[in-house]
Every structure is written in C-alpha cells, then in structure tokens.
C-alpha angles and dihedrals in degrees: 000000000000122000112254105240124195106232123203109205120202122189146140102287092199099049108022107035091113090062091055091047089052090053089053089050091052089055093049100040105026098037096238112181098225119112108215124207108205109218090190096057098081104154093180093047122073133182086267094053117113119256091245092053090053092046091050089056092046091048090056090052092047091052090052091053130093097195136024121219121191118198103215114207136156096289103031092098091062100048111106108152097069113351095054089044090051090051092048091049092048089052092049092049091046098238116167107249127222116189110206112200111213091196093066096255113146096203140050108299107203091190091065107019117094108257091233087075098047096099098025125107103257138135123231125210138167121258103271130121096233098051093041090051090047090052093047090050098044112020099071093062093040091047091051092051094046090048090053088054091052094247119152139169136066123326133189138182116256121240092264091068091052090047092050088054089049093246 
C-alpha cells in the first residue's frame, strides 16, 4: 500500500484552475491516493487580504505538505507574486518537487517552466492522473536519495514507466 502523501499544488489560479478541479475529481471519482492541499481555498483570506496574510496561510499549508506539485501552463513562468514565492518556499522547506506539464510534455520544458526550477532537483511529468499519482508515491523517496548524492537538475520518467501505467 502506498504512503498517503499530502500534496501542495501550486498553479495559475486565473488560467489553470480547471486542471486543479480535474485533479480533485480524479481523487473523488477514480480513487486516487493523493491528498491535495488547495492553495486557492483560503477561507480566512479574501481578495482584500494583505499579501502577507495570504502568504502566512500558504506557508502553513506548505509546512503540512510532503510533496509540492506545480501545474505548469502557458503563463506559470511569468507568475512572481505567489507562484514563484510558493516555489521558493517549497525549495527552502526541502519539499520534493513535481512539475506537471499541462501541454502533455513528459520532460522539463524550459519554454514554460519557471527559471527558478531549471537547475533544481525536480521531476517533470505530463498531466495525467496515473503518472501524477506515480510521481507522488515514488518521487519523494527518490528525490531524497538523489539529494543525498548531491544530484540536481531536472528528471523525468522514461517511456517504460508511462507504458507500464498504460499511458
């Protein structure tokens, strides 16, 4: 049985919210094992809340997480106010990072990925429930081991992993 990991998901709330909602539907309808922390469901924070109040709430959620997933869409690379801050905080905390490419790419896509992640140890997958769940279940331990070895930079699963998952 896989370890239940609390997954913090960062994304462009204006452009990519429907992808996050789809992930929540996978959990509900397909029984995916991931436990998603919705950074955009801040009951105590309103549009009028200060940036620091919002970041304080996000920081609490990040600290409760065991893995960080970044949904990478067309505009993610250009988001600094919150998304870049979330990435920086995840890096400081030492959360394993999974880049989820919304364009179907299975590897690091430098044209879309925020530059702050270019040299960081992270794995990149396509947007699909099976491969995301696989990454959530396996990447944290692999990331820890690679980090101990001093390895950095982007990682990806080879085609045999996708084939084994019937993707």
